[in-house]
N, C-alpha and C positions, 0 to 999 in steps of 0.2 A: 648316368644319364641316358646313353645310347639304350640300355636294356629298358629303362622305364618308358621311354619314347615309342619303342617297339612294342610293348607290352599294350600300351595306350593305342597303338595303330591296330594291333590284333583285335580289341575290343570293339573298335568302331566297325570294325569290316564285317578236326573239325571236318566234316564233310558238309556240303551246302544243301542237302535235304533232309526231311524229317525222317530218320530212320525208324522211330517209335511207331510211325504208321505204315510200315511195310506189310503187315497182315491184317490191316483193316481194309475190307473188301469195298468200301464206300469212301475211301479217302481217294478222291479225284487224282492225286498226284503220285500214286504208286508207282507208275510209268516212269517217273523220273529215277525210282531207284532200282526198276528191273522192267524194261521195255517190253516185256512178255505179259506184264501184269494191266490187264485192261481194264474197262470200267463198262458196268451194265447201263449207264447212262451217258447220252451225248452231254457236252458242257462248253460253255465258253467262259472265260474268267472276264470280271471287272477289270478293266485296265488298270495297270500299276500296282493294284490291290488283290490281286487274283492269287498270288503266292509269295509270301515274303519270308526268307529265311535268313537270320543273322545268329552265328553260332560261333564260340570260341572254345577249346579245350587245352590242357596244358598240365604241367606237374610244378609251374611257380609262377607266380603273379606279382602283383602289387602288395599283397600281405607280406610276402617275403623280402620285397626290396624295400618296403617301409615299415617302421616300427615305432611303438611309441617312445618319446624321448624319456630317457631315465633322468635327465637333468631338469625336466619340467617339473614344476614350476620355479623350483628355488635358485636354478643357476641357468636357466634358458626359458625364454617366451615361446619356443617353438614346441607345440605338442608333438609333432611326429619328426622322425629323422631317419636317415638312410640305414642301411645294414653296415654301413662302413664305419658308423659310430664307434669309435674305441670303448665306451663306455657300456656297450650291451654286453651282458653276459653270455649270450648264444645267439650271436647274428645268423649264423648259417643252418639253424635248427628246421627251417622249411624247405630248404633246398634238395633236390635230388643228387645221390651220389654220383651219378653218372651225368649224361646230357640233360640239361633243363630246356624244356620245350614249351613254346605257345603257338596253337595253331588258331588263325581266325578266318572265318569265312562269312562272304555276304553273297544272297543271291536274290535279285528283284525280277519278277516275272512280269515283263511289260504286256505280253499278251499270251494266252494259251487256249487252246480249243481242241477237243476229243470228239471224234464221231465215227459212227459203224458204216463202213464203205469198203467196196473191193474185197469182199470175203474176209473182213477181219476188222480191226480197231485200229484209227489213226489218229495222230497227234501232230498238232504244229505249236510250235514256242517259239518267244522270241524273250530271251533272259540277258540281263547284265549280272555279271560276276566278278568276284574280286576276293583275293585271299592274301594272307600276311602270314609268314612263318620267320619263328625265330628259334634258333638253338645255339645253346651254349654251354660249353661244359662246367662241371662243379669247381675245378679248379681256377677258373676264371674269378669265382665269386670270393674262394677262399683267398687268392693273391691279392684281391682288391680288399679284402676286409682286415688280414693281417699282414700281409706283406714283410712275412719274417726273413730271417736270414737262412735260406735254404733254396732247393733247386724245385722249380714249378713246370712240370710237363702239362701244359695247359691245354693244348690240343686245337681244335677247329672252332671257328665262330661263323655261324652262317646266319644271314638276314636276307629274306627275299620278300617281295611284294608284286601282285600280278593282278590285272584287270582286263576283261575282254567282254565283248557281247557274243551272244550265241543263237543262230537261229536254227532249229532243229525239226527234223520230219520223221516221224515214228510209224512204225506198222506193227501189228502184233496179229496171229492167226493160229486156230487150231490146226496141227499137222496128224493128229489122231485123236482117238477119244481120251487119251489119258495126257498128252503132251501139246503144249502151246509154246510157239517162239516170238521173238520180237526182236526189232533192231531200230536204231534211230542213226541216222545222219546228220552231221552237225557242221554248220558253216560258222567259222569264228572269225572275228574282226578283233585283232589286239588294240588295246586302249593304252597300254604301258606295262612295262617289266622292269623291275630292278632287283639286283642282286649285290649284296656286299659280302665277301668272305675275307676272313684273317685265317690263314692256313699255317699249321704247324707253330703257333704260338709259345714260346718259352719264356721264362724268366727265372735267370739263375742269380740268385742273392746270397749263395752259399760260400763263394770265395771272399774272404775279409780284404783282399787287395783289388778286384774286380767285379764289377757288376754287368750283366749281359741281358738285354732283351731281344728276342727274334721273332719276326712274324713277316708273312708274305700278304700284304694287304691288295685288293683288288674290288674295285666297283664297275659296274655294267649296268647301263641303263639304256633301255629302247623305249622312247616316247618322242613322238612328234612336238618338235618346238623346244625340246630341252636342251640346255648347255650347261657347263661348269663354269663357273664364274671363278678367276684365278687371282691370286695375289702375288707381286713380284718383290722380292726381297734379295738385296745383295749379300753374298756369302762375306763373311767376315775375316775368314782366315785363308781364302782362296780367290782366284777371279772367278767371276762369272755371277750369275743370279739364279735364285730358286723362284720356279713359277708353282705356285701350290695351291690347289683347290681351297677357297674359304667360304663358298657360297653356290648356289645354283640358280637358275633361271628358266620359267617356263612360258613360252609365247605360243599362242594359238595352238594347243594341243588338239589332235584329231586321230584319225587312222593310222595306226603305228606299225600294222601287220597284218596277216591273213593266215588262216590255218584250216584245218580239219580234223574232226573226231567222229568217232562212233561209239554207241553202245549195242550190247549185245545180250539177250537173256533168255531164259528157258524156265517153263513151270512143268513139273511132271506129278501127276496125281497116281503116287504109289498104290494107295488103297483108298476106299471111301473116307477114311478118317484121317489119312496122312499124304500131305503133299510136300514135294521138294522143290526147290527153285535155286537159281544161280545167274548171275549178273556181272557183266564187266562193262563198266562204264568211263567215259572220257579217256578213250585209247586215241590218242592224236597230239597234234603238236602246232605251234603257231610259228611262222617264219616271220621275223621282225625285219624292218627295213633297215634299221640302224643299231649300232652298238657304241654307245658313247661310253669310254673305257678311262678309268683313272686307277694309277698304281702308286704305291710307294716307291722312290728309287732306291733306297737301301734296305734290305732285310734285317739288318742287325745294328743295334746300338750298344756299345761297350763303353763303359766307364770305369777306369783304372785309376782314378784319383789324379792329384796334380803332384809331379815328380820335379825336383831340383827348381823349383820356382824362386823367382826374383820379383821385386816389386819395382816396376818401371826399369830405365836403362835400356841397353842394347842386347841383353842377353837373348838367346833363342828361347828360352824358357820363362819368359816374361807371363806371368798369371794370367794377365789379360789374354794372350796369345791363346794359351791353352783352353781356356773358357770359350773363346770363339770358336776353337776346332770342335768341342763337344756341342756348342751351339749348332754350329752347321751340320755335323753328323745327325743330331735330334732332328732338326730341321726337316731332312731328307727322309729319315725313318718315319716320324709321326705323322706326316702330310701325303696327301697323294697329289700326285701331277697328272694334269691334263694329257691322255695320249690321243685324244681325238677319236674321231669315228671308224670304227673298224670294220664297218660294212654289215651285211646281213647276218643275222645267227638266229638259231633254232632251239625253241624251249619247250618242254611237255607242259600239261596244264593238270598233271596228277591224276593217276588211275585209281579207280576203286573196285575192289573185288568183293561182292556179296554173296553169300551162300546162306539159305534158307531152308528150314524145316516146319511145318506146320501140323499141329495135331487138333483135331475137332472132337470134343467130349461126346461120345455116341449117346448118352443117357442126358445130355444138357448142351444141345446144339448151337444155342445162342452165344456158347463160351468157348473160345480157341486159344490155344497155346502156341507161341511160336518163338522159335530159336533163330536169330539171325547173327551169323558171323560177317564182319566187314573188316577190310584190309585197305588202308590208303598207301599206294606206292607212289612215293614223292621223294626218294633220295633220303637226305638227312632229316626230313620233316615226316617220314612214314610213320603210321601207327596202325595198331589193330584193336579189335573190339568185339566182344559176346554180348549180344542184347536179349534177354529173356522177356517176354512181353505176355500178357493176359489181356484178350481182345472180347469185349462182350457187346452184344447187339440186343438190348432190351426191347426196342421197339423199330418199325419200320422207318423213323425219322432220326434216330440217334444211335450212335455207337460210341463207345470209349476204350481207351488202352491205357493201361498202366505197364510200365518197363522197368527192369533193374538191369542196369549196364556195368560192365568192368572192361577198361580199356588200358591203353599202356599208360595211362597217368593216374587214375583213379576208379574208384566206383561211383555211380551217380543213377539217380532215379528219374525216368521222363514219363510224361503224359501226352495223350492225345484226346480233345474233346470234339467230335464231329458231326455236325447238325447238317442232315440232307433232307430237307422238305421237298416236296414234290417238285418244284421251280428253283429252288434256291439252296445253296451250300455255304455254310460258314464252318472254318475249322480253327482250333487254337491248340498249339501244343509246345513241347519243350522235350528236347532230347536230355537236358540236363537242367534240374532245377536250380533256379539263382539262389545263390547264397548271399551274403552281405556285399553289397556295392559301393563303390566310391562316389562323390559328388556328381563325377561325369557319368555315372551309371554303370561303370564298367566293374564285372566281377572281381572280387580281390583275390580270388583264388584261380583267375582265368578259367572258371568252367561256367559255362551258363549259355543260354539262347533264346530264341524266340522265333516261333513260326506261326502264321496266321493268313488266312486268304478267305477272298468273296467271290462266290462263282455262280453263274446261271446254269441251272440243267434245262436239257431241251428233250 
């Protein structure tokens, strides 16, 4: 259930810019991919709809978690069932053998403008950004599907979500006949950050006399107005009470932290036909005001059966007493306890490295071939991609791009249709074409996205 929820969260939220547009000269938002890539035109965005990006990418999704029910319709009225249904012949066929990941990102440009001044090209932007990342090992799903009598070294499970606003100021200029450089300074205001980690998860069912499950669980949330809601329950086998988290509450959310980030980039024209470029994006961090933490009190739960028990009486091995002992142990292991506010903490926002090479066909200059390598550096949620694109400009008011990409998860196809009349610009693109989607419009394979924008050229 946790994995389904997080996959759906990612879908509603992967980099946050249209990488397919990197080599399109008339794509107004290339400066978000490399601040050294300027525009021929001044522009300003139509508020809220100037540049919208929603993307998700991964190597597992709803089509791995949910399957057609083999018992429908004869023995069940449910058409779909989870991968844990014991009647499925191969429930893990779609999962990756290593880590299974989903990365989702959302970027909404409230306002953007670009203009020539001060010896170069300048940009000012206000964006709202959000990202959701899930990483879970294959062994977790194997254990959930089969739970056989053997030892499972499951590993680490990591769920994270972050939202912030970004006010950026960019400038690019020529430093020689062949080289341009650019940079952006970004002021960040954190809206919320949440991380849930289960480290060193182990399930040992190989011993006929003893079962053991081990994990260290920790939740850290930084958000104004957030608090854990706890339920108090008396221990059955020992004095005292257990206060475990059973819900959360959010009252009057608002600014929860502040930070800084920078982008830097360069473009170098190697020959008349070949141009090289590189950029480093989102190098920075947010300092959050609070860190509301919850952890599990016990890292290990061991069940070694019921021994020398009697039913009732004054014996120390009464069945009810042993059952109470296991129940108290499970209560502390499977539930998180609120540890209060741990004070300020610092988190990164994920850094992206882009390296590009562009070739203009000498005999057909309206066609350009570009190769872009992108690497997202974000701990367990990092990924890399190579994107080969063909860019054509048949008229002075339209250019199009078709791209083929191979990333850490799969191969995909993207496109950009960019209309740039004298006073107006509209673009529509995808870094990954949408396949089948759920009723909630979530890509079943966790790969897809949409980018569009309306802008006025000056």
